[in-house]
Structures are given as structure tokens and as C-alpha cells.
C-alpha positions as CSV (number, residue, x, y, z in Angstrom):
1,X,0.0,0.0,0.0
2,X,1.2,3.5,-0.9
3,X,-1.3,5.6,1.0
4,X,1.0,6.7,3.7
5,X,1.0,10.3,2.6
6,X,-2.8,10.2,2.3
7,X,-3.2,8.7,5.8
8,X,-0.9,11.3,7.3
9,X,-2.8,14.2,5.7
10,X,-6.1,12.6,6.8
11,X,-4.8,12.3,10.4
12,X,-3.7,16.0,10.4
13,X,-7.1,16.9,9.1
14,X,-8.9,15.1,11.9
15,X,-6.6,16.7,14.5
16,X,-7.5,20.1,13.3
17,X,-11.2,19.2,13.1
18,X,-11.3,17.9,16.6
19,X,-9.4,20.9,18.0
20,X,-11.9,23.3,16.3
21,X,-14.9,21.3,17.7
22,X,-13.5,21.2,21.2
23,X,-13.1,25.0,21.4
């Protein structure tokens, strides 16, 4: 599988999303 970059970007997206929601 070569979706490592995609998984990393997706993880970063979720971190930002959760931080915004928890404000």
C-alpha cells in the first residue's frame, strides 16, 4: 500500500477538526 501520505494528511485533518470542535 502506498497511501502513507494520504493517511498522514487525513490524520492531520482530523486533529485540526477535533481541535476546532472542542473549542
